[in-house]
C-alpha positions as CSV (number, residue, x, y, z in Angstrom):
1,X,5.8,-33.9,30.3
2,X,6.8,-30.2,29.6
3,X,7.8,-31.1,26.0
4,X,4.4,-32.9,25.5
5,X,2.3,-30.0,26.7
6,X,4.5,-27.4,25.0
7,X,2.9,-28.7,21.8
8,X,-0.4,-27.2,22.9
9,X,-1.1,-23.4,22.7
10,X,-2.6,-22.9,26.1
11,X,-2.3,-19.1,25.9
12,X,-4.7,-19.0,22.9
13,X,-7.0,-21.4,24.7
14,X,-7.2,-19.2,27.8
15,X,-7.8,-16.0,25.8
16,X,-10.7,-17.7,23.9
17,X,-12.3,-19.0,27.1
18,X,-12.1,-15.5,28.7
19,X,-13.5,-13.9,25.5
20,X,-16.5,-16.3,25.7
21,X,-16.9,-15.5,29.4
22,X,-17.3,-19.2,30.3
23,X,-17.2,-20.7,33.8
24,X,-17.3,-24.5,33.3
25,X,-15.0,-26.1,30.8
26,X,-15.1,-29.7,29.6
27,X,-11.9,-31.4,28.6
28,X,-11.8,-34.4,26.2
29,X,-8.4,-36.0,25.7
30,X,-7.1,-38.9,23.5
31,X,-5.6,-41.8,25.5
32,X,-2.1,-40.5,25.0
33,X,-2.9,-37.3,26.8
34,X,-5.2,-38.6,29.5
35,X,-2.1,-39.3,31.7
36,X,-1.6,-35.5,31.8
37,X,-5.1,-34.5,32.7
38,X,-4.0,-33.1,36.1
39,X,-1.5,-30.8,34.5
40,X,-3.9,-29.7,31.8
41,X,-6.6,-28.9,34.3
42,X,-4.0,-26.8,36.3
43,X,-3.2,-24.9,33.1
44,X,-6.8,-23.9,32.7
45,X,-6.5,-21.8,35.8
46,X,-9.6,-20.7,37.7
47,X,-12.2,-22.3,35.4
48,X,-14.2,-25.2,36.7
49,X,-13.0,-28.2,34.7
50,X,-14.9,-31.4,34.0
51,X,-12.8,-34.1,32.4
52,X,-14.4,-36.6,30.0
53,X,-13.4,-40.2,30.5
54,X,-14.8,-41.2,27.0
55,X,-12.4,-42.3,24.3
56,X,-11.3,-39.8,21.7
57,X,-10.2,-41.5,18.6
58,X,-10.1,-38.5,16.4
59,X,-11.7,-35.2,15.3
60,X,-14.8,-37.2,14.4
61,X,-15.2,-38.4,18.0
62,X,-16.5,-35.5,20.1
63,X,-18.1,-36.3,23.4
64,X,-21.4,-34.5,22.9
65,X,-22.8,-36.1,26.1
66,X,-20.8,-33.7,28.2
67,X,-22.1,-30.6,26.5
68,X,-25.2,-30.1,28.7
69,X,-22.9,-29.8,31.8
70,X,-20.3,-27.3,30.5
71,X,-20.2,-23.9,28.8
72,X,-17.5,-25.1,26.4
73,X,-15.8,-28.4,25.5
74,X,-12.1,-28.4,24.7
75,X,-11.4,-31.3,22.3
76,X,-7.7,-31.8,22.4
77,X,-5.1,-33.0,19.9
78,X,-7.1,-32.9,16.6
79,X,-7.7,-30.4,13.9
80,X,-11.4,-29.7,13.4
81,X,-13.4,-31.5,10.7
82,X,-16.6,-29.6,11.3
83,X,-17.9,-26.7,13.5
84,X,-20.0,-27.5,16.6
85,X,-21.6,-25.0,18.9
86,X,-19.8,-25.1,22.3
87,X,-16.8,-27.1,21.0
88,X,-13.3,-25.7,20.6
89,X,-10.7,-27.9,18.9
90,X,-7.3,-27.6,20.5
91,X,-4.6,-28.8,18.1
92,X,-1.5,-30.8,19.1
93,X,1.3,-29.8,16.8
94,X,4.7,-31.4,16.6
95,X,7.5,-28.9,15.9
96,X,10.4,-30.1,13.8
97,X,13.3,-28.8,11.7
98,X,12.0,-28.5,8.1
99,X,15.5,-28.5,6.8
100,X,15.8,-32.2,7.7
101,X,14.1,-33.0,4.4
102,X,17.0,-31.7,2.5
103,X,18.9,-34.9,2.8
104,X,16.1,-37.2,1.5
105,X,17.0,-39.2,-1.6
106,X,13.8,-39.4,-3.7
107,X,14.2,-40.6,-7.3
108,X,11.0,-39.0,-8.6
109,X,11.2,-35.3,-9.4
110,X,7.5,-34.5,-8.9
111,X,6.3,-35.2,-5.3
112,X,2.9,-35.0,-3.6
113,X,3.3,-33.9,0.0
114,X,1.1,-35.2,2.8
115,X,1.1,-35.5,6.6
116,X,-1.1,-36.4,9.6
117,X,-2.6,-33.4,11.4
118,X,0.2,-33.1,14.0
119,X,2.7,-32.4,11.2
120,X,0.7,-30.9,8.4
121,X,0.9,-27.3,9.8
122,X,4.5,-27.2,8.6
123,X,4.0,-28.6,5.1
124,X,4.1,-25.2,3.4
125,X,7.6,-24.7,4.8
126,X,8.6,-28.2,3.8
127,X,7.3,-27.6,0.3
128,X,9.5,-24.5,-0.1
129,X,12.6,-26.3,1.0
130,X,12.0,-29.3,-1.3
131,X,11.4,-26.9,-4.2
132,X,14.7,-25.2,-3.4
133,X,16.3,-28.7,-3.7
134,X,14.9,-28.9,-7.3
135,X,11.7,-31.0,-6.7
136,X,8.4,-30.1,-8.1
137,X,6.0,-30.3,-5.1
138,X,2.3,-30.8,-5.1
139,X,0.5,-29.7,-1.9
140,X,-3.3,-29.7,-2.1
141,X,-6.1,-29.4,0.4
142,X,-8.6,-32.3,0.6
143,X,-12.3,-32.4,1.1
144,X,-14.4,-30.5,3.7
145,X,-13.4,-32.9,6.5
146,X,-9.8,-31.8,6.2
147,X,-8.6,-28.5,7.5
148,X,-4.9,-28.1,6.4
149,X,-3.3,-28.4,3.0
150,X,-1.7,-31.9,2.6
151,X,-3.5,-33.2,5.7
152,X,-4.7,-36.8,5.5
153,X,-6.9,-38.7,7.9
154,X,-7.2,-42.4,8.6
155,X,-10.4,-42.1,6.7
156,X,-9.7,-39.5,4.1
157,X,-7.0,-39.2,1.4
158,X,-8.7,-36.6,-0.7
159,X,-5.6,-34.4,-0.6
160,X,-4.2,-36.8,-3.1
161,X,-7.2,-37.0,-5.4
162,X,-6.2,-36.6,-9.0
163,X,-2.5,-36.3,-8.1
164,X,-0.2,-36.0,-11.0
165,X,2.9,-36.6,-8.9
166,X,5.3,-39.5,-9.6
167,X,5.5,-40.3,-5.9
168,X,4.1,-39.3,-2.5
169,X,6.1,-38.1,0.5
170,X,4.4,-38.6,3.9
171,X,5.8,-36.6,6.9
172,X,5.1,-38.2,10.2
173,X,5.1,-41.4,12.3
174,X,3.5,-44.8,11.8
175,X,2.7,-46.7,8.7
176,X,-1.1,-46.6,8.5
177,X,-1.5,-43.3,6.7
178,X,1.3,-43.9,4.1
179,X,0.1,-47.4,3.4
180,X,-3.4,-46.0,2.9
181,X,-2.0,-43.4,0.6
182,X,-0.2,-46.0,-1.5
183,X,-3.3,-48.0,-1.9
184,X,-5.4,-44.9,-2.6
185,X,-3.1,-43.6,-5.3
186,X,-1.3,-46.7,-6.6
187,X,1.9,-44.6,-6.5
188,X,5.2,-45.1,-4.7
189,X,5.0,-43.6,-1.2
190,X,7.9,-42.6,1.0
191,X,7.6,-42.0,4.8
192,X,9.9,-39.6,6.7
193,X,9.8,-39.1,10.5
194,X,11.4,-35.8,11.4
195,X,11.7,-36.9,15.0
196,X,13.4,-40.3,14.5
197,X,14.9,-39.4,11.1
198,X,13.5,-42.7,9.7
199,X,13.1,-42.7,5.9
200,X,11.7,-45.6,4.0
201,X,9.7,-46.6,0.9
202,X,6.4,-48.0,2.1
203,X,5.4,-51.6,1.3
204,X,1.7,-52.4,1.1
205,X,2.3,-56.2,0.7
206,X,1.8,-57.2,4.3
207,X,-1.3,-55.1,4.7
208,X,-3.0,-56.5,1.6
209,X,-2.1,-60.1,2.4
210,X,-3.7,-59.6,5.8
211,X,-6.8,-58.1,4.3
212,X,-7.0,-61.0,1.8
213,X,-6.8,-63.5,4.7
214,X,-9.6,-61.8,6.6
215,X,-11.8,-61.7,3.5
216,X,-11.1,-65.4,2.9
217,X,-12.5,-66.1,6.4
218,X,-15.6,-64.1,5.5
219,X,-16.3,-66.0,2.3
220,X,-18.3,-68.8,3.9
221,X,-20.1,-66.5,6.4
222,X,-23.9,-66.7,6.2
223,X,-24.7,-64.0,8.7
224,X,-23.3,-60.4,8.8
225,X,-23.6,-57.8,11.5
226,X,-23.3,-54.4,9.8
227,X,-22.0,-52.0,12.4
228,X,-23.0,-48.3,12.5
229,X,-21.4,-45.7,14.8
230,X,-23.4,-43.1,16.6
231,X,-20.4,-40.8,16.7
232,X,-21.3,-37.6,14.8
233,X,-18.3,-37.8,12.5
234,X,-18.6,-41.5,11.7
235,X,-22.3,-42.2,11.3
236,X,-22.9,-43.9,7.9
237,X,-26.4,-45.4,8.4
238,X,-27.4,-44.9,4.8
239,X,-24.3,-46.9,3.7
240,X,-25.2,-49.6,6.2
241,X,-28.7,-49.9,4.7
242,X,-27.2,-50.2,1.2
243,X,-24.8,-52.9,2.4
244,X,-27.6,-54.8,4.1
245,X,-29.4,-55.0,0.7
246,X,-26.2,-56.2,-1.0
247,X,-25.6,-58.9,1.6
248,X,-29.2,-60.1,1.4
249,X,-29.3,-60.1,-2.4
250,X,-26.4,-62.5,-2.1
251,X,-28.4,-64.8,0.1
252,X,-26.8,-63.7,3.4
253,X,-28.6,-62.9,6.7
254,X,-27.7,-59.4,7.8
255,X,-28.7,-57.0,10.6
256,X,-27.6,-53.4,11.4
257,X,-26.0,-52.9,14.8
258,X,-25.8,-49.4,16.3
259,X,-23.0,-48.6,18.7
260,X,-21.1,-45.8,20.3
261,X,-17.9,-47.8,21.0
262,X,-17.3,-50.9,18.9
263,X,-18.1,-53.9,21.0
264,X,-19.9,-56.8,19.3
265,X,-18.3,-59.9,21.0
266,X,-21.6,-60.9,22.6
267,X,-23.4,-61.2,19.3
268,X,-23.5,-64.3,17.2
269,X,-22.8,-63.1,13.6
270,X,-20.2,-64.9,11.6
271,X,-18.7,-61.7,10.1
272,X,-19.0,-58.0,10.8
273,X,-19.0,-55.2,8.3
274,X,-17.7,-51.9,9.8
275,X,-19.1,-48.6,8.6
276,X,-17.7,-46.7,11.6
277,X,-14.0,-45.5,11.7
278,X,-12.2,-47.5,9.0
279,X,-9.3,-48.1,11.3
280,X,-11.5,-50.4,13.4
281,X,-11.4,-53.0,10.6
282,X,-7.8,-52.4,9.8
283,X,-6.3,-52.1,13.3
284,X,-8.5,-53.9,15.7
285,X,-9.2,-57.2,13.9
286,X,-6.5,-59.0,15.9
287,X,-8.6,-58.5,19.1
288,X,-11.8,-59.9,17.6
289,X,-12.8,-63.6,17.3
290,X,-14.8,-63.0,14.1
291,X,-13.6,-61.3,10.8
292,X,-14.3,-57.6,10.5
293,X,-14.4,-56.3,6.9
294,X,-14.9,-52.9,5.2
295,X,-17.8,-52.0,2.9
296,X,-15.5,-52.4,-0.1
297,X,-14.3,-55.8,1.1
298,X,-18.0,-56.9,1.5
299,X,-18.4,-56.2,-2.2
300,X,-15.4,-58.4,-2.9
301,X,-16.7,-61.2,-0.7
302,X,-20.1,-61.3,-2.5
303,X,-18.5,-61.0,-6.0
304,X,-19.5,-57.4,-6.8
305,X,-15.9,-56.1,-6.9
306,X,-12.7,-57.9,-8.0
307,X,-9.6,-58.1,-5.8
308,X,-7.8,-55.9,-8.4
309,X,-10.3,-53.2,-7.7
310,X,-9.4,-53.1,-3.9
311,X,-9.9,-49.7,-2.4
312,X,-9.2,-48.2,1.0
313,X,-12.3,-47.3,3.0
314,X,-12.9,-43.5,3.3
315,X,-15.4,-41.2,5.0
316,X,-15.7,-38.2,2.7
């Protein structure tokens, strides 16, 4: 527990709360930290603490419903993607030995460096070490949704836009971000986990085969539910309206469904088009009885885009 919470700078949080002279503090935690809510509340000292039970899927998912009841909401574990009155983002940063990248065997000399938020805070140091090893390293900041240089989100790879690198190095855990980076750039992507020391070249084959299978199930669908999120960082209603017209021009029935948390099992559409967090389509389809596709995949299904033009879904 101590190692988990040591990745949060509580001293800075407490100083900021005192500076603002607040009394009641809201706390929003991702599922991985909810287990430690008691300890986190204790660390907030004498403030009255109200803990949100709502999900927290990312920096885009702020529980604004709790704001009328608190002076400040602490949104834990994510770097900010926008500024909100009464909301303080509290980052969760994984410390690691940057020198561990010295032993990586990367054939390409010019590398674009990226990471998820928990690791991106150390990319400047990683860049310096790789350059001392003889690599030419590209480290760029993405669009306005992205705070740190080299940081990528599950919905945003703009740190790699226009990259001239021969390959991409992702620092962090999991395969979703590096697979997305490989599809976004069309380049070779390596993944290195500083904690487990795993190093691998990322393969997009399984991901793309899975997406092709899901689209094949959608080809014969005659009715589409186009899902829009009410979350402030995910709402793409204008895109949903555009997709509705695309579906209907192709002779398909379509309706727009508004939701806070994705739950459409009681509806009777043959296929769902997700405009909320892109990872809903990519990660959650195994739990759904009907195919869930992205906006770009709808264009493939109705013949407006070829499979060779496949793109990862982004919120920019």
